[in-house]
Every structure is written in C-alpha cells, then in structure tokens.
C-alpha positions in Angstrom: 52.3 15.0 136.8 56.2 16.1 136.9 57.0 13.5 134.7 54.5 14.4 132.0 55.4 18.2 132.3 58.9 17.5 131.5 58.0 15.0 128.6 56.4 18.0 127.0 58.8 20.4 128.3 62.0 18.6 126.2 59.4 18.5 123.1 59.1 22.2 123.2 62.8 23.0 124.1 63.7 20.5 120.9 61.1 22.4 118.9 62.0 26.2 119.5 65.6 25.5 119.5 68.3 26.7 116.6 71.3 25.2 118.1 72.3 21.4 118.0 73.0 21.2 121.6 70.0 22.7 123.2 68.2 20.5 120.6 69.9 17.1 121.9 69.3 18.4 125.5 65.3 18.8 124.7 65.7 15.1 123.2 67.4 14.5 126.2 65.1 15.6 128.6 61.8 13.9 126.9 63.4 10.5 126.8 64.5 10.6 130.6 60.7 11.2 131.6 59.6 8.7 129.4 61.8 5.8 131.2 59.6 6.0 134.3 56.5 6.7 132.9 57.1 3.4 131.2 58.5 1.2 133.9 55.9 2.7 136.7 54.0 -0.7 136.2 56.4 -2.3 138.4 55.9 -5.7 136.0 59.2 -7.3 134.6 57.5 -6.4 130.9 57.7 -3.2 131.4 60.9 -3.1 133.2 62.5 -4.9 129.8 60.5 -2.2 127.9 61.7 1.0 129.6 65.2 -0.8 129.1 64.8 -1.2 125.5 63.3 2.3 125.1 66.5 3.4 126.9 69.3 1.9 125.3 67.7 2.4 121.4 67.1 6.3 122.4 70.1 6.7 124.5 72.1 5.3 121.0 69.8 8.2 118.6 70.8 10.9 120.8 74.8 9.7 120.6 74.5 9.5 117.4 72.5 13.0 117.1 75.6 14.4 119.2 78.0 12.7 116.9 76.4 13.6 114.0 75.9 17.5 114.5 79.6 17.9 116.6 81.5 16.2 113.2 79.1 18.5 111.4 80.4 21.9 113.9 83.8 20.8 113.5 84.1 20.8 110.2 81.9 23.7 109.0 82.0 25.7 111.9 78.3 26.1 112.3 76.1 25.0 115.2 72.9 26.1 113.4 70.0 23.7 113.0 69.6 24.4 109.6 73.2 24.4 108.8 73.7 20.6 108.4 75.3 20.7 105.2 78.1 17.6 105.8 76.9 14.4 104.0 78.4 12.5 106.6 76.3 14.3 109.5 73.0 14.3 107.4 72.8 10.8 106.8 73.8 9.9 110.1 71.7 12.6 111.5 68.7 10.8 109.2 69.1 7.6 110.8 69.4 8.7 114.4 66.4 10.2 114.0 64.3 7.1 111.8 65.7 5.3 115.1 63.8 8.0 117.4 60.7 7.4 115.3 60.7 3.8 115.1 61.1 3.7 111.1 62.2 0.2 109.4 64.9 -1.1 109.3 65.6 0.8 112.9 62.0 -0.5 114.0 62.4 -3.6 116.2 62.3 -1.8 119.6 59.0 -0.3 118.5 56.3 -3.1 118.9 57.6 -4.8 122.0 58.2 -1.6 123.6 54.7 -0.8 123.3 53.6 -3.9 124.1 55.5 -3.9 127.7 53.4 -0.8 128.3 50.1 0.3 129.5 47.6 1.7 126.5 48.2 5.6 127.7 51.7 5.0 127.9 51.9 3.2 124.5 49.7 6.0 122.7 52.3 8.6 123.9 55.0 6.5 122.4 53.0 6.8 119.4 51.8 10.5 119.3 53.8 13.1 121.4 57.2 11.2 120.8 57.0 11.9 117.2 56.7 15.6 117.6 60.7 16.3 118.4 62.3 14.1 116.0 59.8 15.3 113.2 60.7 19.0 114.0 64.1 18.0 113.5 63.8 16.9 110.2 61.1 19.7 109.1 64.5 22.2 110.0 66.7 20.1 108.2 64.8 19.4 105.4 66.9 21.3 102.4 69.9 19.3 103.8 68.1 15.9 103.5 69.9 13.1 101.4 66.8 12.2 99.1 68.0 8.5 98.1 68.0 8.0 102.7 64.5 9.1 102.7 63.2 6.7 99.9 65.3 4.1 101.1 64.0 4.4 104.8 60.2 5.3 103.7 59.7 2.8 101.3 61.1 -0.3 104.0 58.8 1.3 106.5 55.6 1.4 104.6 56.7 -2.3 103.2 57.5 -3.9 106.2 54.7 -2.5 108.8 52.0 -3.8 106.1 53.7 -6.8 106.2 55.0 -7.6 109.5 51.6 -6.5 111.1 49.7 -9.2 109.4 50.1 -11.7 111.7 49.4 -9.8 115.1 46.6 -10.3 117.7 47.6 -7.7 119.9 46.0 -4.4 119.7 49.4 -2.2 120.8 51.7 -4.6 118.3 49.1 -3.5 115.6 49.4 0.2 116.0 53.0 -0.2 116.5 53.6 -1.6 113.0 50.3 0.8 111.7 52.8 3.8 113.3 56.1 2.3 111.4 54.0 2.3 108.1 52.9 6.2 108.7 56.3 7.4 109.4 57.2 5.6 106.3 55.0 7.9 104.5 55.9 10.7 106.5 59.2 10.2 105.4 58.5 10.1 101.4 57.0 13.3 102.0 59.5 14.9 103.4 61.4 14.2 100.4 58.8 16.0 98.4 57.5 19.1 100.5 57.2 20.3 103.8 53.9 20.9 103.7 52.2 17.9 103.1 55.0 16.4 105.9 52.7 18.7 108.2 49.4 17.5 107.2 50.6 13.9 107.0 52.1 14.1 110.6 48.7 16.1 112.1 46.6 13.5 110.1 48.8 10.5 111.6 48.2 11.9 115.2 44.4 12.7 115.6 43.7 9.2 114.1 46.1 7.4 116.0 45.2 9.4 119.4 41.3 8.7 118.5 41.9 4.8 117.8 44.0 4.7 121.4 41.3 6.7 123.0 39.1 3.8 121.9 41.0 1.3 123.3 41.7 2.8 126.8 38.0 3.5 127.2 37.0 -0.2 126.4 40.6 -1.3 128.1 41.1 -3.7 124.8 44.5 -5.2 124.3 43.5 -7.9 121.7 41.5 -7.8 119.0 39.1 -10.5 120.7 38.9 -7.8 123.7 37.8 -5.6 121.0 34.8 -7.9 119.2 33.3 -8.7 122.6 33.1 -4.6 123.2 31.0 -3.9 120.0 27.4 -5.3 121.8 28.1 -3.1 124.8 28.9 0.1 122.6 27.7 -0.5 118.7 28.6 3.5 118.1 32.1 3.2 119.6 32.9 0.1 117.6 31.4 1.7 114.6 33.2 4.9 114.8 36.4 2.9 115.4 35.7 1.0 112.3 35.7 4.4 110.3 39.1 5.2 112.3 40.5 2.1 111.4 39.6 2.7 107.5 40.7 6.0 107.4 44.2 4.7 108.9 44.5 2.3 106.0 43.7 5.4 103.5 40.6 4.5 102.6 38.9 7.2 99.8 35.8 9.4 101.0 38.2 9.5 104.4 40.7 12.3 106.0 43.4 9.1 105.9 43.3 9.2 102.2 44.5 12.6 101.7 47.9 12.5 103.2 48.6 9.5 100.9 46.8 11.1 98.0 48.9 14.0 97.9 52.0 12.1 98.0 51.8 9.1 95.5 50.5 12.6 93.2 53.5 14.1 93.8 55.4 11.1 93.3 54.2 10.5 90.0 54.9 14.2 89.4 58.4 14.0 89.7 58.2 10.6 87.6 59.0 7.8 90.5 56.7 5.9 88.9 57.9 2.5 90.4 57.9 4.2 94.2 54.7 5.3 94.2 53.4 2.3 92.9 55.1 -0.1 95.7 54.2 2.6 98.4 50.3 2.0 96.6 50.6 -1.4 97.3 51.8 -1.3 100.6 48.7 -0.3 101.8 46.9 -3.0 100.9 48.3 -5.9 103.4 47.9 -2.8 106.4 44.1 -2.1 105.0 43.4 -5.9 105.8 45.0 -6.2 109.4 42.6 -2.9 110.5 
C-alpha cells in the first residue's frame, strides 16, 4: 500500500510541477516504487523484469535530467514550458518515448509485462503512462514535429506487426500499448485536446481489458478461450473491448483514430495518414 501511495504521489508531483527538477524527482519516486511491485513475486522472471524496468527508466531519467540541465545552462530557464533548445527538445522527446515504450525504444515493454503479474502489468500499461504524457503535453509548443512523426509512425507499424505472432495475453497487451502510444504521439503533433481524448480512451479500454484478464486469470489466448463457456457475458463484453481497441467504427476506440486521421488529412499528411490507417489492420487481426 505504501508503494502504491508512493507511485501515485510521484505521478502527481510530476503532473503538477513547473520546474524540471521537481518533475524529475516525481518520475524517480514513481520508478523506485514500481520496482518492488514488479519483483514482489520472488520469481526469476519477475526479478529479470524489475531489472530491465529499472535500467530503462534510469536511462530515461538520466536523459531527462541531461536535457533539462543543458536547456537551463543555455537559456537560464528551468521552467517546463520553456524548453526552447532544439537538442534538449529532441533528447527529452526520446527520453519520454523510452519511458512510454514507444518504438524503436519499446523492446523492454513486452518483456517486463510478461515477467510481471497481471495487476502489475495493468499498472505499467495505464498509470505509468500518465506522468510522461503530462510532460509531453506541457512541452507541446516546443516539440519537434519530425521526431514525433517518425516515433509515432514506427510505433503504430511495429506495434501492429510484432503483435501478430503472440500467444501470451500480456505480450499482446504490450504491443497494443506500443501501437496506441504511436497514435498518441501523432495526436501530440496536431492538437493537445485530441491527445487527451486518445489517452483517456486508451486508459479506459486497457483497464477494462486487464480487469477481464485478472478476473478470469487468463494468461494466454487459450486460457481466454476456455473461460468462454463459464462467463459468456464477460466474453462478449471482452470482444467489444478488443474491437474498440482495434478501432472499429461504431465503438469508442474509433473516435480518436478518426479525429487524428481527419486532422492529418486536413494538414496534407496524406501518406502518413494512409500508413497509420493500414497499421490498424494487423492490430485488428490479432485482437
């Protein structure tokens, strides 16, 4: 309970801070509370997951500190919204992408989720996305568009393709998370309001999906198949959640994707929007 409190406190500190050092301290509290939560199963896999998580988050934190210090050194500004140095901006975007598990910095996410228990995997996929996203939203005016496009497009494509061959539910959820975060990065380039909608809908759908997995203790696709006779209502609602995550039209998950694509087309990013739309097909297939 103390760890969860620390986790929540760390995120809130990051979200309300306007000074880079305070935001960094919040992220550190968050990471340090997460490590014992992952490794509390006392299983070699859990220990491995905790180690991987620690190394990645520590690297990202060091990059954030480096970027903000460089920015403060050159401009004399510690304010989060005053990130004006181009090098610092790109470094910061990459560090936060690493924290969010955005491709090509995504390799840790499936491994860490696979090594954790289902409730822990849910925390990593949902709550742990809040702090980095809030920092991205605070620095939205100075973010580099090309970097966002490259990271966003790579994530949606890789998240779709790499998820195709998976049988483990936690790995499927990890690749789904990578793809959704790619859409989030695309939304950042266009409009902060769309970014917020994308994030909220992603959090709701992922929480719903993990709640189902936790209540049926399903770890693989076959587990989920065998629970269908026991809880037909639960399975049909799970089907709807999955289709919504894939972004099928009448469902909620379609809305952010539609908004992002229409904005991209309005801004003449035709090739990118076509690639984004096609990248949802493999995701839909494995859902």
